[in-house]
LUMDOFI-986557 format. One record per residue (C-alpha): x, y, z; residue number from 1. Coordinates in nm, 4 decimals. Example, Ala and Ser with C-alpha at 12.3 -4.5 7.8 and 13.67 -1.06 7.14 Angstrom:
LUMDOFI-986557
+----------+----------+----------+-----+
:        x :        y :        z : pos :
+----------+----------+----------+-----+
:   1.2300 :  -0.4500 :   0.7800 :   1 :
:   1.3670 :  -0.1060 :   0.7140 :   2 :
+----------+----------+----------+-----+
end
This chain:
LUMDOFI-986557
+----------+----------+----------+-----+
:        x :        y :        z : pos :
+----------+----------+----------+-----+
:   0.0000 :   0.0000 :   0.0000 :   1 :
:   0.1680 :   0.3283 :  -0.1071 :   2 :
:   0.2573 :   0.5446 :   0.1911 :   3 :
:   0.1272 :   0.9006 :   0.1861 :   4 :
:   0.2678 :   1.0263 :   0.5180 :   5 :
:   0.4004 :   0.9156 :   0.8560 :   6 :
:   0.4116 :   1.0989 :   1.1901 :   7 :
:   0.3921 :   1.0184 :   1.5633 :   8 :
:   0.3737 :   0.6463 :   1.4888 :   9 :
:   0.0772 :   0.6969 :   1.2541 :  10 :
:   0.1216 :   0.5644 :   0.9002 :  11 :
:  -0.1140 :   0.6977 :   0.6323 :  12 :
:  -0.1547 :   0.5167 :   0.3011 :  13 :
:  -0.3686 :   0.5457 :  -0.0077 :  14 :
:  -0.4445 :   0.2699 :  -0.2557 :  15 :
:  -0.4663 :   0.3067 :  -0.6313 :  16 :
:  -0.8159 :   0.2583 :  -0.7804 :  17 :
:  -0.9588 :   0.2047 :  -0.4288 :  18 :
:  -1.3243 :   0.2867 :  -0.4972 :  19 :
:  -1.5006 :  -0.0504 :  -0.4693 :  20 :
:  -1.5628 :  -0.0746 :  -0.0935 :  21 :
:  -1.5750 :   0.2979 :  -0.0053 :  22 :
:  -1.6756 :   0.5441 :  -0.2749 :  23 :
:  -1.5941 :   0.8338 :  -0.0457 :  24 :
:  -1.2362 :   0.9680 :  -0.0807 :  25 :
:  -1.0413 :   0.8096 :   0.2044 :  26 :
:  -0.7094 :   0.7018 :   0.3498 :  27 :
:  -0.5907 :   0.3903 :   0.5290 :  28 :
:  -0.4309 :   0.4466 :   0.8690 :  29 :
:  -0.2274 :   0.2238 :   1.0946 :  30 :
:  -0.1013 :   0.2933 :   1.4433 :  31 :
:   0.0590 :   0.0150 :   1.6523 :  32 :
:  -0.1916 :  -0.2740 :   1.6349 :  33 :
:  -0.4774 :  -0.0477 :   1.5164 :  34 :
:  -0.5968 :  -0.0083 :   1.1589 :  35 :
:  -0.8674 :   0.2195 :   1.0240 :  36 :
:  -1.0156 :   0.3613 :   0.7081 :  37 :
:  -1.0927 :   0.7327 :   0.7399 :  38 :
:  -1.2528 :   0.9647 :   0.4854 :  39 :
:  -1.0637 :   1.2773 :   0.3894 :  40 :
:  -1.3333 :   1.4778 :   0.5696 :  41 :
:  -1.2490 :   1.2929 :   0.8948 :  42 :
:  -1.5242 :   1.0304 :   0.9179 :  43 :
:  -1.4234 :   0.6898 :   1.0520 :  44 :
:  -1.5360 :   0.4448 :   0.7817 :  45 :
:  -1.3989 :   0.1265 :   0.9349 :  46 :
:  -1.1613 :  -0.0087 :   1.1970 :  47 :
:  -1.0490 :   0.1875 :   1.5014 :  48 :
:  -0.7792 :   0.4175 :   1.6393 :  49 :
:  -0.7105 :   0.5409 :   1.9921 :  50 :
:  -0.8887 :   0.8709 :   2.0592 :  51 :
:  -0.5683 :   1.0772 :   2.0890 :  52 :
:  -0.4315 :   0.9534 :   1.7554 :  53 :
:  -0.7687 :   0.9944 :   1.5847 :  54 :
:  -0.7874 :   1.3594 :   1.6945 :  55 :
:  -0.4305 :   1.4186 :   1.5758 :  56 :
:  -0.5176 :   1.2567 :   1.2422 :  57 :
:  -0.8300 :   1.4729 :   1.2052 :  58 :
:  -0.6200 :   1.7882 :   1.2589 :  59 :
:  -0.3720 :   1.6666 :   0.9960 :  60 :
:  -0.6586 :   1.5984 :   0.7521 :  61 :
:  -0.7843 :   1.9557 :   0.7897 :  62 :
:  -0.4368 :   2.1002 :   0.7314 :  63 :
:  -0.3765 :   1.8895 :   0.4204 :  64 :
:  -0.7236 :   1.8682 :   0.2677 :  65 :
:  -0.6270 :   2.0090 :  -0.0742 :  66 :
:  -0.3205 :   1.7840 :  -0.1037 :  67 :
:  -0.5266 :   1.4814 :   0.0002 :  68 :
:  -0.7950 :   1.5413 :  -0.2623 :  69 :
:  -0.5233 :   1.5898 :  -0.5265 :  70 :
:  -0.3620 :   1.2604 :  -0.4198 :  71 :
:  -0.7039 :   1.0871 :  -0.4251 :  72 :
:  -0.7793 :   1.2148 :  -0.7760 :  73 :
:  -0.4454 :   1.0794 :  -0.8963 :  74 :
:  -0.4831 :   0.7478 :  -0.7135 :  75 :
:  -0.8274 :   0.6651 :  -0.8564 :  76 :
:  -0.6827 :   0.7246 :  -1.2035 :  77 :
:  -0.3919 :   0.4917 :  -1.1192 :  78 :
:  -0.1483 :   0.7842 :  -1.1296 :  79 :
:   0.1325 :   0.8412 :  -0.8781 :  80 :
:   0.0805 :   1.0932 :  -0.5989 :  81 :
:   0.3223 :   1.2983 :  -0.3905 :  82 :
:   0.3922 :   1.2270 :  -0.0246 :  83 :
:   0.2533 :   1.4801 :   0.2225 :  84 :
:   0.4711 :   1.6303 :   0.4926 :  85 :
:   0.3870 :   1.5346 :   0.8506 :  86 :
:   0.2783 :   1.7766 :   1.1227 :  87 :
:   0.5543 :   2.0016 :   1.2471 :  88 :
+----------+----------+----------+-----+
end
């Protein structure tokens, strides 16, 4: 799964042509033993994350919304996307 970003132990990935199960633009997130699917607008679509990490992720989503939608548009067309810088 192509990695989009990584920070504070949170790994964010996006799949190419990943529109079969969730039509909503989304990312895949892993943290320790947790895994989740989260829409770019911050909705938990599946799985789970600890509350602290989920709130941190939601803040990151807000900060990088434009970059995330650009990456999503590329990914669904099977085109490469750029990595996104972590929180600083």
